[in-house]
MDAnalysis code that builds the backbone (N, CA, C; Angstrom):
import MDAnalysis as mda
import numpy as np

u = mda.Universe.empty(651, n_residues=217, atom_resindex=np.repeat(np.arange(217), 3), trajectory=True)
u.add_TopologyAttr("name", ["N", "CA", "C"] * 217)
u.add_TopologyAttr("resid", np.arange(1, 218))
u.add_TopologyAttr("resname", ["MET", "ASN", "LYS", "ASP", "ARG", "LYS", "THR", "THR", "PRO", "PRO", "PHE", "PHE", "SER", "ILE", "ILE", "ILE", "ALA", "THR", "TYR", "ASN", "ARG", "SER", "GLU", "LEU", "LEU", "LYS", "ARG", "ALA", "ILE", "GLU", "SER", "LEU", "LEU", "THR", "GLN", "THR", "GLU", "GLU", "ASP", "TRP", "GLU", "ALA", "ILE", "ILE", "VAL", "ASP", "ASP", "GLU", "SER", "THR", "ASP", "ASP", "THR", "TYR", "THR", "GLN", "ILE", "LEU", "PRO", "TYR", "LEU", "LEU", "ASP", "ASN", "ASN", "LYS", "ILE", "LYS", "TYR", "LEU", "ARG", "LYS", "SER", "HIS", "SER", "GLY", "GLU", "VAL", "PRO", "THR", "LYS", "ASN", "LYS", "GLY", "LEU", "HIS", "ALA", "SER", "ARG", "GLY", "LYS", "PHE", "ILE", "SER", "PHE", "LEU", "ASP", "SER", "ASP", "ASP", "GLU", "TYR", "HIS", "PRO", "GLU", "HIS", "LEU", "LYS", "PHE", "ARG", "LYS", "ARG", "LEU", "LEU", "LEU", "LYS", "HIS", "PRO", "THR", "VAL", "ARG", "PHE", "LEU", "HIS", "GLY", "GLY", "LEU", "GLU", "VAL", "ILE", "GLY", "SER", "SER", "TYR", "VAL", "PRO", "ASP", "ARG", "PHE", "ASP", "TYR", "SER", "LYS", "MET", "ILE", "HIS", "LEU", "ASN", "ASP", "CYS", "VAL", "VAL", "GLY", "GLY", "THR", "PHE", "PHE", "ILE", "GLU", "ARG", "HIS", "LEU", "PHE", "LEU", "LEU", "LEU", "ASN", "GLY", "PHE", "ARG", "GLU", "MET", "PRO", "ILE", "GLY", "ALA", "ASP", "ALA", "GLY", "LEU", "PHE", "GLU", "ARG", "ALA", "GLN", "GLU", "ALA", "GLN", "VAL", "GLU", "MET", "MET", "LYS", "THR", "ARG", "ILE", "PRO", "THR", "TYR", "ILE", "TYR", "HIS", "ARG", "ASP", "THR", "GLN", "ASP", "SER", "ILE", "THR", "ASN", "ARG", "GLY", "CYS", "MET", "CYS", "LEU"])
u.atoms.positions = np.array([
    [66.171, -56.884, -174.682],
    [66.004, -55.595, -175.374],
    [65.811, -55.795, -176.878],
    [66.617, -56.675, -177.476],
    [66.447, -56.962, -178.892],
    [65.091, -57.584, -179.180],
    [64.620, -58.419, -178.235],
    [63.303, -59.032, -178.395],
    [62.217, -57.977, -178.425],
    [62.319, -56.946, -177.564],
    [61.328, -55.876, -177.539],
    [61.293, -55.135, -178.861],
    [62.462, -54.925, -179.455],
    [62.509, -54.219, -180.733],
    [61.778, -54.992, -181.820],
    [61.833, -56.304, -181.735],
    [61.194, -57.119, -182.764],
    [59.683, -57.208, -182.555],
    [59.250, -57.183, -181.280],
    [57.839, -57.410, -181.013],
    [57.029, -56.126, -180.870],
    [57.658, -55.024, -180.536],
    [56.935, -53.758, -180.380],
    [56.703, -53.136, -181.755],
    [55.449, -52.900, -182.135],
    [55.185, -52.323, -183.457],
    [55.781, -50.925, -183.576],
    [56.295, -50.559, -184.724],
    [56.809, -49.211, -184.925],
    [55.669, -48.205, -185.001],
    [55.994, -46.946, -184.844],
    [54.961, -45.915, -184.956],
    [54.486, -45.794, -186.403],
    [55.431, -45.879, -187.351],
    [55.093, -45.735, -188.770],
    [55.465, -46.991, -189.556],
    [54.591, -47.358, -190.476],
    [54.936, -48.308, -191.535],
    [54.883, -47.541, -192.853],
    [55.990, -47.515, -193.544],
    [56.079, -46.789, -194.811],
    [56.022, -47.802, -195.951],
    [55.001, -47.697, -196.780],
    [54.825, -48.614, -197.911],
    [55.381, -47.963, -199.169],
    [56.306, -48.657, -199.815],
    [56.909, -48.173, -201.059],
    [56.561, -49.154, -202.167],
    [55.588, -48.809, -202.983],
    [55.216, -49.644, -204.127],
    [56.098, -49.258, -205.316],
    [56.614, -50.259, -206.012],
    [57.537, -49.936, -207.103],
    [57.388, -50.892, -208.273],
    [57.728, -50.368, -209.451],
    [57.750, -51.194, -210.665],
    [58.720, -50.558, -211.659],
    [59.824, -51.223, -211.897],
    [60.829, -50.784, -212.882],
    [61.312, -49.349, -212.657],
    [61.680, -49.057, -211.430],
    [62.199, -47.719, -211.109],
    [63.432, -47.836, -210.216],
    [64.361, -48.691, -210.568],
    [65.457, -49.018, -209.661],
    [66.273, -47.793, -209.245],
    [66.606, -46.916, -210.179],
    [67.435, -45.752, -209.830],
    [66.656, -44.751, -208.985],
    [65.410, -44.487, -209.355],
    [64.598, -43.558, -208.571],
    [64.292, -44.130, -207.196],
    [64.099, -45.429, -207.129],
    [63.800, -46.076, -205.854],
    [64.935, -45.874, -204.854],
    [66.171, -45.904, -205.325],
    [67.305, -45.686, -204.425],
    [67.246, -44.292, -203.806],
    [66.849, -43.299, -204.581],
    [66.707, -41.937, -204.042],
    [65.650, -41.898, -202.957],
    [64.525, -42.575, -203.185],
    [63.458, -42.613, -202.188],
    [63.949, -43.269, -200.896],
    [64.643, -44.396, -201.027],
    [65.138, -45.099, -199.850],
    [66.147, -44.248, -199.084],
    [67.049, -43.594, -199.802],
    [68.038, -42.736, -199.146],
    [67.358, -41.641, -198.323],
    [66.268, -41.090, -198.851],
    [65.560, -40.038, -198.109],
    [64.900, -40.585, -196.854],
    [64.532, -41.845, -196.869],
    [63.960, -42.472, -195.686],
    [65.036, -42.739, -194.639],
    [66.199, -43.143, -195.090],
    [67.287, -43.454, -194.170],
    [67.856, -42.210, -193.489],
    [67.610, -41.034, -194.046],
    [68.104, -39.797, -193.430],
    [67.079, -39.157, -192.497],
    [65.968, -39.834, -192.216],
    [64.950, -39.277, -191.331],
    [65.488, -39.085, -189.910],
    [65.139, -37.948, -189.321],
    [65.519, -37.713, -187.928],
    [64.656, -38.523, -186.972],
    [63.469, -38.936, -187.401],
    [62.608, -39.845, -186.641],
    [62.961, -41.273, -187.027],
    [63.244, -42.115, -186.040],
    [63.739, -43.460, -186.320],
    [62.735, -44.575, -186.044],
    [61.546, -44.247, -185.554],
    [60.584, -45.285, -185.175],
    [59.699, -45.646, -186.372],
    [60.279, -46.378, -187.301],
    [59.563, -46.738, -188.523],
    [60.051, -48.085, -189.048],
    [59.222, -48.676, -189.890],
    [59.613, -49.788, -190.743],
    [59.236, -49.416, -192.162],
    [59.916, -49.978, -193.120],
    [59.583, -49.746, -194.530],
    [59.320, -51.080, -195.201],
    [58.312, -51.095, -196.050],
    [57.965, -52.303, -196.795],
    [57.983, -51.951, -198.276],
    [58.992, -52.448, -198.969],
    [59.082, -52.253, -200.413],
    [58.320, -53.395, -201.076],
    [57.304, -53.053, -201.858],
    [56.503, -54.071, -202.539],
    [56.759, -53.930, -204.034],
    [57.415, -54.927, -204.593],
    [57.832, -54.918, -205.992],
    [56.768, -55.623, -206.833],
    [56.182, -54.876, -207.758],
    [55.111, -55.397, -208.605],
    [55.696, -56.141, -209.810],
    [56.614, -57.080, -209.510],
    [57.269, -57.931, -210.518],
    [58.056, -57.102, -211.541],
    [58.961, -56.263, -211.018],
    [59.826, -55.466, -211.894],
    [60.661, -56.370, -212.795],
    [60.947, -55.873, -213.997],
    [61.781, -56.615, -214.944],
    [63.155, -55.964, -215.094],
    [63.410, -54.895, -214.349],
    [64.731, -54.268, -214.375],
    [65.578, -54.834, -213.224],
    [66.600, -54.105, -212.808],
    [67.516, -54.594, -211.774],
    [67.156, -54.072, -210.383],
    [65.860, -53.905, -210.120],
    [65.421, -53.354, -208.843],
    [66.022, -54.094, -207.657],
    [65.902, -55.415, -207.628],
    [66.367, -56.157, -206.460],
    [67.875, -56.021, -206.263],
    [68.628, -56.110, -207.341],
    [70.085, -55.972, -207.248],
    [70.476, -54.604, -206.698],
    [69.771, -53.579, -207.154],
    [70.101, -52.213, -206.739],
    [69.797, -51.971, -205.266],
    [68.729, -52.583, -204.760],
    [68.340, -52.282, -203.371],
    [68.859, -53.306, -202.373],
    [69.473, -54.381, -202.855],
    [69.957, -55.423, -201.948],
    [70.888, -54.879, -200.851],
    [71.801, -53.963, -201.154],
    [72.651, -53.431, -200.076],
    [71.851, -52.785, -198.943],
    [70.754, -52.123, -199.279],
    [69.916, -51.515, -198.231],
    [69.259, -52.590, -197.376],
    [68.834, -53.659, -198.002],
    [68.182, -54.746, -197.265],
    [69.163, -55.441, -196.322],
    [70.384, -55.572, -196.753],
    [71.398, -56.234, -195.936],
    [71.861, -55.358, -194.771],
    [71.846, -54.046, -194.985],
    [72.381, -53.120, -193.981],
    [71.343, -52.646, -192.970],
    [70.051, -52.809, -193.262],
    [69.032, -52.217, -192.388],
    [67.862, -53.188, -192.233],
    [67.691, -53.727, -191.019],
    [66.623, -54.712, -190.808],
    [65.246, -54.068, -190.662],
    [65.162, -52.753, -190.772],
    [63.856, -52.082, -190.742],
    [63.212, -52.053, -192.124],
    [63.963, -52.447, -193.148],
    [63.452, -52.430, -194.520],
    [63.163, -53.860, -194.961],
    [61.908, -54.107, -195.360],
    [61.494, -55.419, -195.847],
    [61.242, -55.332, -197.354],
    [61.415, -56.449, -198.027],
    [61.184, -56.504, -199.467],
    [60.215, -57.634, -199.778],
    [59.160, -57.311, -200.522],
    [58.189, -58.301, -200.973],
    [58.068, -58.198, -202.490],
    [57.998, -59.335, -203.152],
    [57.789, -59.346, -204.596],
    [56.498, -60.082, -204.885],
    [55.711, -59.567, -205.809],
    [54.425, -60.154, -206.140],
    [54.242, -60.189, -207.642],
    [53.258, -60.961, -208.088],
    [52.917, -60.984, -209.509],
    [52.396, -59.625, -209.939],
    [52.726, -59.245, -211.154],
    [52.370, -57.920, -211.660],
    [50.855, -57.754, -211.737],
    [50.332, -56.767, -211.020],
    [48.882, -56.543, -211.026],
    [48.502, -55.084, -210.847],
    [49.479, -54.186, -210.731],
    [49.152, -52.767, -210.651],
    [49.309, -52.176, -209.258],
    [49.084, -50.873, -209.206],
    [49.375, -50.093, -208.002],
    [48.506, -50.460, -206.798],
    [47.194, -50.631, -207.000],
    [46.296, -50.866, -205.868],
    [46.606, -52.182, -205.152],
    [46.679, -53.331, -205.836],
    [47.029, -54.569, -205.130],
    [48.416, -54.510, -204.497],
    [49.322, -53.776, -205.115],
    [50.682, -53.670, -204.584],
    [50.677, -52.934, -203.257],
    [49.980, -51.795, -203.186],
    [49.908, -51.047, -201.936],
    [49.132, -51.827, -200.869],
    [48.077, -52.501, -201.268],
    [47.303, -53.279, -200.296],
    [48.119, -54.432, -199.720],
    [48.988, -55.022, -200.526],
    [49.861, -56.081, -200.008],
    [50.787, -55.517, -198.933],
    [51.278, -54.304, -199.165],
    [52.108, -53.654, -198.167],
    [51.343, -53.380, -196.890],
    [50.092, -52.962, -197.020],
    [49.245, -52.720, -195.849],
    [49.134, -53.977, -194.989],
    [48.857, -55.108, -195.608],
    [48.637, -56.338, -194.844],
    [49.931, -56.902, -194.258],
    [51.064, -56.466, -194.788],
    [52.353, -56.903, -194.235],
    [52.874, -55.945, -193.166],
    [52.167, -54.858, -192.946],
    [52.653, -53.807, -192.046],
    [52.332, -54.108, -190.588],
    [53.045, -53.400, -189.682],
    [52.838, -53.562, -188.249],
    [52.662, -52.229, -187.537],
    [52.911, -51.120, -188.215],
    [52.941, -49.820, -187.567],
    [51.589, -49.327, -187.095],
    [51.623, -48.351, -186.191],
    [50.393, -47.726, -185.716],
    [49.760, -46.908, -186.832],
    [50.591, -46.205, -187.591],
    [50.122, -45.416, -188.725],
    [50.807, -45.900, -189.996],
    [50.018, -45.957, -191.066],
    [50.514, -46.351, -192.377],
    [50.721, -45.096, -193.212],
    [51.855, -45.036, -193.890],
    [52.077, -43.947, -194.830],
    [52.743, -44.504, -196.077],
    [53.075, -43.612, -196.994],
    [53.540, -44.034, -198.304],
    [54.723, -43.188, -198.758],
    [55.524, -43.781, -199.596],
    [56.600, -43.060, -200.274],
    [56.639, -43.592, -201.691],
    [56.090, -42.815, -202.618],
    [56.092, -43.266, -204.005],
    [57.532, -43.386, -204.488],
    [57.798, -44.381, -205.301],
    [59.175, -44.712, -205.653],
    [59.869, -43.626, -206.465],
    [59.128, -42.651, -206.995],
    [59.756, -41.538, -207.706],
    [59.775, -40.264, -206.863],
    [59.421, -40.360, -205.591],
    [59.397, -39.200, -204.704],
    [60.437, -39.359, -203.595],
    [60.459, -38.408, -202.663],
    [61.382, -38.490, -201.541],
    [60.849, -37.682, -200.361],
    [61.458, -37.891, -199.196],
    [61.081, -37.203, -197.970],
    [62.120, -36.151, -197.604],
    [61.653, -35.021, -197.062],
    [62.525, -34.092, -196.348],
    [63.005, -34.813, -195.090],
    [64.216, -34.571, -194.606],
    [64.730, -35.306, -193.447],
    [63.849, -35.269, -192.201],
    [63.010, -34.256, -192.058],
    [62.181, -34.178, -190.857],
    [60.707, -34.485, -191.133],
    [60.443, -35.107, -192.267],
    [59.061, -35.430, -192.638],
    [58.356, -36.252, -191.563],
    [58.936, -37.365, -191.171],
    [58.290, -38.235, -190.182],
    [58.267, -37.588, -188.798],
    [59.289, -36.845, -188.467],
    [59.336, -36.169, -187.169],
    [58.178, -35.186, -187.029],
    [57.964, -34.368, -188.059],
    [56.887, -33.381, -187.997],
    [55.519, -34.051, -187.962],
    [55.342, -35.140, -188.736],
    [54.037, -35.802, -188.755],
    [53.766, -36.510, -187.423],
    [54.780, -37.110, -186.837],
    [54.594, -37.755, -185.540],
    [54.226, -36.721, -184.483],
    [54.870, -35.573, -184.534],
    [54.568, -34.504, -183.577],
    [53.102, -34.090, -183.681],
    [52.599, -33.945, -184.901],
    [51.196, -33.563, -185.092],
    [50.253, -34.641, -184.574],
    [50.561, -35.886, -184.877],
    [49.675, -36.983, -184.468],
    [49.651, -37.165, -182.955],
    [50.769, -36.934, -182.292],
    [50.804, -37.030, -180.832],
    [50.109, -35.838, -180.183],
    [50.194, -34.688, -180.825],
    [49.538, -33.484, -180.302],
    [48.033, -33.556, -180.476],
    [47.576, -34.259, -181.503],
    [46.143, -34.374, -181.814],
    [45.781, -35.863, -181.843],
    [45.670, -36.503, -180.691],
    [45.508, -37.962, -180.632],
    [44.199, -38.497, -181.193],
    [43.209, -37.632, -181.415],
    [41.949, -38.108, -181.995],
    [41.991, -38.143, -183.524],
    [43.023, -37.555, -184.120],
    [43.158, -37.553, -185.580],
    [43.596, -38.939, -186.038],
    [42.849, -39.495, -186.971],
    [43.134, -40.845, -187.480],
    [43.595, -40.835, -188.933],
    [43.542, -39.656, -189.548],
    [43.906, -39.538, -190.968],
    [44.504, -38.148, -191.170],
    [45.809, -38.114, -191.375],
    [46.540, -36.868, -191.596],
    [47.006, -36.839, -193.043],
    [46.935, -35.657, -193.660],
    [47.380, -35.549, -195.049],
    [47.871, -34.141, -195.327],
    [48.500, -33.978, -196.498],
    [48.935, -32.652, -196.936],
    [50.403, -32.387, -196.654],
    [50.894, -31.286, -197.240],
    [52.251, -30.830, -197.008],
    [53.219, -31.249, -198.093],
    [53.260, -30.478, -199.199],
    [54.042, -30.857, -200.375],
    [55.090, -29.819, -200.738],
    [56.221, -30.299, -201.211],
    [57.134, -29.496, -202.021],
    [57.111, -30.115, -203.404],
    [56.685, -29.358, -204.402],
    [56.492, -29.902, -205.742],
    [57.708, -29.602, -206.613],
    [58.250, -30.642, -207.247],
    [59.329, -30.497, -208.218],
    [58.712, -30.707, -209.598],
    [58.632, -29.637, -210.377],
    [57.960, -29.715, -211.666],
    [56.651, -28.934, -211.633],
    [55.767, -29.238, -212.566],
    [54.502, -28.518, -212.663],
    [53.614, -28.769, -211.453],
    [52.950, -27.718, -210.978],
    [52.033, -27.826, -209.843],
    [50.604, -28.112, -210.279],
    [50.389, -28.346, -211.560],
    [49.051, -28.611, -212.073],
    [48.944, -30.047, -212.576],
    [47.799, -30.656, -212.284],
    [47.546, -32.050, -212.669],
    [46.166, -32.152, -213.318],
    [45.920, -33.209, -214.089],
    [44.587, -33.381, -214.681],
    [43.531, -33.631, -213.601],
    [42.355, -33.042, -213.790],
    [41.212, -33.301, -212.919],
    [40.688, -34.705, -213.244],
    [40.532, -35.545, -212.242],
    [40.111, -36.922, -212.510],
    [38.689, -37.015, -213.047],
    [37.887, -35.948, -212.887],
    [36.518, -35.946, -213.394],
    [36.412, -35.357, -214.798],
    [37.460, -34.624, -215.202],
    [37.459, -33.997, -216.527],
    [38.908, -33.816, -216.944],
    [39.429, -34.750, -217.749],
    [40.836, -34.744, -218.108],
    [41.242, -33.520, -218.915],
    [40.264, -32.780, -219.453],
    [40.592, -31.582, -220.225],
    [40.906, -30.394, -219.319],
    [40.655, -30.542, -218.014],
    [40.908, -29.462, -217.059],
    [42.126, -29.788, -216.207],
    [42.831, -28.737, -215.802],
    [43.969, -28.890, -214.914],
    [43.659, -28.196, -213.595],
    [44.062, -28.815, -212.498],
    [43.841, -28.234, -211.177],
    [45.173, -28.145, -210.439],
    [45.260, -27.172, -209.521],
    [46.494, -26.974, -208.771],
    [46.591, -27.994, -207.640],
    [47.781, -28.449, -207.366],
    [47.968, -29.456, -206.319],
    [47.565, -28.955, -204.940],
    [47.543, -27.648, -204.741],
    [47.061, -27.105, -203.463],
    [45.595, -27.436, -203.231],
    [44.878, -27.733, -204.310],
    [43.447, -28.038, -204.220],
    [43.184, -29.542, -204.291],
    [44.226, -30.345, -204.087],
    [44.100, -31.792, -204.230],
    [44.444, -32.514, -202.926],
    [43.999, -33.750, -202.842],
    [44.578, -34.658, -201.853],
    [45.584, -35.536, -202.597],
    [46.716, -35.745, -201.981],
    [47.811, -36.478, -202.618],
    [48.157, -37.675, -201.739],
    [48.012, -38.868, -202.281],
    [48.127, -40.087, -201.491],
    [49.459, -40.286, -200.804],
    [50.536, -39.783, -201.402],
    [51.838, -39.935, -200.781],
    [51.933, -39.271, -199.421],
    [51.079, -38.284, -199.182],
    [51.118, -37.553, -197.909],
    [50.234, -38.170, -196.836],
    [49.486, -39.224, -197.167],
    [48.546, -39.812, -196.205],
    [49.280, -40.479, -195.036],
    [48.785, -40.254, -193.835],
    [49.145, -41.025, -192.644],
    [47.833, -41.506, -192.051],
    [47.602, -42.811, -192.098],
    [46.315, -43.383, -191.730],
    [46.519, -44.399, -190.615],
    [45.715, -44.292, -189.582],
    [45.758, -45.279, -188.520],
    [45.541, -46.665, -189.132],
    [46.406, -47.601, -188.808],
    [46.358, -48.905, -189.470],
    [45.011, -49.605, -189.285],
    [44.472, -49.562, -188.067],
    [43.189, -50.219, -187.811],
    [42.100, -49.616, -188.693],
    [42.114, -48.303, -188.849],
    [41.142, -47.636, -189.709],
    [41.323, -48.067, -191.158],
    [42.560, -48.111, -191.599],
    [42.853, -48.485, -192.979],
    [42.286, -49.873, -193.287],
    [42.437, -50.794, -192.353],
    [41.898, -52.139, -192.544],
    [40.369, -52.122, -192.557],
    [39.768, -51.306, -191.684],
    [38.303, -51.205, -191.669],
    [37.768, -50.663, -192.995],
    [38.543, -49.782, -193.619],
    [38.143, -49.221, -194.910],
    [38.472, -50.165, -196.069],
    [39.047, -51.331, -195.738],
    [39.405, -52.347, -196.742],
    [40.441, -51.852, -197.747],
    [41.345, -51.017, -197.265],
    [42.448, -50.570, -198.102],
    [41.999, -49.776, -199.313],
    [42.823, -49.801, -200.338],
    [42.480, -49.123, -201.586],
    [41.549, -49.999, -202.410],
    [40.760, -49.349, -203.251],
    [39.871, -50.070, -204.168],
    [40.263, -49.777, -205.606],
    [40.136, -50.799, -206.440],
    [40.427, -50.620, -207.858],
    [39.421, -49.652, -208.478],
    [39.922, -48.687, -209.232],
    [39.086, -47.748, -209.970],
    [39.916, -47.215, -211.136],
    [39.269, -46.694, -212.185],
    [40.015, -46.258, -213.364],
    [41.109, -45.240, -213.049],
    [40.832, -44.340, -212.110],
    [41.797, -43.330, -211.721],
    [41.417, -42.809, -210.334],
    [42.394, -42.443, -209.533],
    [42.094, -41.783, -208.260],
    [41.813, -42.714, -207.101],
    [42.553, -43.827, -206.963],
    [42.333, -44.732, -205.831],
    [42.606, -44.028, -204.504],
    [43.608, -43.142, -204.487],
    [43.897, -42.381, -203.271],
    [42.710, -41.500, -202.894],
    [42.159, -40.808, -203.896],
    [41.004, -39.954, -203.645],
    [39.801, -40.768, -203.195],
    [39.639, -41.957, -203.747],
    [38.538, -42.821, -203.334],
    [38.644, -43.208, -201.873],
    [39.839, -43.511, -201.419],
    [40.051, -43.824, -200.010],
    [39.733, -42.624, -199.134],
    [40.187, -41.464, -199.553],
    [39.926, -40.231, -198.811],
    [38.423, -39.990, -198.678],
    [37.691, -40.179, -199.767],
    [36.245, -39.965, -199.744],
    [35.545, -40.939, -198.810],
    [35.988, -42.205, -198.804],
    [35.376, -43.189, -197.904],
    [35.646, -42.854, -196.444],
    [36.822, -42.302, -196.161],
    [37.117, -41.866, -194.794],
    [36.221, -40.694, -194.400],
    [36.000, -39.787, -195.331],
    [35.088, -38.671, -195.056],
    [33.680, -39.173, -194.789],
    [33.213, -40.101, -195.614],
    [31.863, -40.638, -195.450],
    [31.707, -41.350, -194.115],
    [32.779, -41.940, -193.626],
    [32.754, -42.637, -192.332],
    [32.922, -41.668, -191.168],
    [33.029, -40.374, -191.483],
    [33.167, -39.308, -190.488],
    [34.402, -39.511, -189.610],
    [35.459, -39.937, -190.245],
    [36.746, -40.097, -189.563],
    [37.316, -38.715, -189.264],
    [37.932, -38.568, -188.096],
    [38.561, -37.283, -187.785],
    [39.840, -37.163, -188.601],
    [39.889, -36.113, -189.428],
    [40.993, -35.915, -190.358],
    [41.629, -34.556, -190.111],
    [42.844, -34.413, -190.586],
    [43.575, -33.164, -190.411],
    [44.469, -32.943, -191.622],
    [44.562, -31.687, -192.042],
    [45.464, -31.337, -193.137],
    [46.580, -30.448, -192.611],
    [47.797, -30.748, -193.024],
    [48.936, -29.905, -192.689],
    [49.503, -29.299, -193.962],
    [50.132, -28.148, -193.809],
    [50.785, -27.508, -194.956],
    [52.305, -27.481, -194.793],
    [52.828, -28.222, -193.818],
    [54.279, -28.311, -193.648],
    [54.834, -29.096, -194.837],
    [55.581, -28.466, -195.753],
    [55.910, -29.072, -197.050],
    [57.128, -29.993, -197.004],
    [56.945, -31.183, -196.417],
    [58.079, -32.087, -196.248],
    [57.998, -33.349, -197.107],
    [56.911, -33.529, -197.845],
    [56.855, -34.614, -198.830],
    [57.289, -34.009, -200.161],
    [58.376, -34.507, -200.715],
    [58.925, -33.941, -201.952],
    [58.355, -34.716, -203.131],
    [57.519, -34.017, -203.875],
    [56.644, -34.617, -204.883],
    [57.207, -34.363, -206.273],
    [57.777, -35.379, -206.891],
    [58.430, -35.213, -208.184],
    [57.429, -35.374, -209.321],
    [57.329, -34.316, -210.107],
    [56.529, -34.383, -211.334],
    [57.427, -34.153, -212.535],
    [58.708, -34.442, -212.344],
    [59.693, -34.228, -213.401],
    [60.143, -35.527, -214.049],
    [59.403, -36.620, -213.783],
    [59.666, -37.874, -214.476],
    [58.501, -38.175, -215.404],
    [58.785, -38.806, -216.521],
    [57.790, -38.964, -217.586],
    [56.545, -39.719, -217.141],
    [56.730, -40.777, -216.332],
    [55.588, -41.593, -215.920],
    [55.205, -41.336, -214.477],
    [55.411, -40.095, -214.026],
    [55.114, -39.752, -212.649],
    [53.695, -40.151, -212.271],
    [53.557, -40.767, -211.086],
    [52.247, -41.152, -210.593],
    [51.334, -39.939, -210.471],
    [51.915, -38.775, -210.239],
    [51.114, -37.570, -210.051],
    [50.425, -37.102, -211.312],
    [50.748, -37.687, -212.452],
    [50.109, -37.284, -213.691],
    [48.783, -37.996, -213.935],
    [48.319, -38.795, -212.956],
    [47.145, -39.621, -213.188],
    [45.838, -39.005, -212.704],
    [45.892, -37.785, -212.207],
    [44.669, -37.152, -211.748],
    [44.568, -37.136, -210.254],
    [43.947, -36.077, -209.710],
    [43.825, -35.925, -208.261],
    [42.418, -35.547, -207.899],
    [42.145, -35.631, -206.602],
    [40.842, -35.234, -206.095],
    [40.877, -33.776, -205.685],
    [40.018, -32.973, -206.265],
    [39.920, -31.562, -205.924],
    [39.108, -31.389, -204.657],
    [39.631, -30.583, -203.721],
    [38.920, -30.335, -202.463],
    [37.908, -29.217, -202.617],
])
């Protein structure tokens, strides 16, 4: 039975890319550990943090064998997330930004949707926003757009095989998540948007990832 647990891929692989966010990262991990859906693995990819990230999260690593930790040379968000992708085993890949958190039933609701709609290979959407709901438009930084009109990478659930076919994220000045979304659209991938607001999106931290621009739908 233990052998089956090790060899059977989980339904979800959750990639947590982090850099110098030890206290916020603990909040993100705690929200993952309270999920009512238990068929997941988490891969924390540390982009060579210089704070006490490893010390702070070590108790979680020791207590839960579903959480893996990888450290890499500092190179930015895209290579960090892609490293997590290649280390993953799950049927669907998703994300938890280190300054965000999940509602306890986030994975349960998304799994229910994916099982109900088995042809969907890319699910996204469903936010609770903490802070301002407006972000810079990636095409015109002087304009602000509402998050309801954006795709937000933290909410993505992508079939792993598809994600690999799309070659993961690509480096670009801004909007790597939006770039991936556009490539999936161009490939005519069956996609679905949900409005169940279970991804808790923090825009109340100074260097929030959400301040970098979004793709307007």
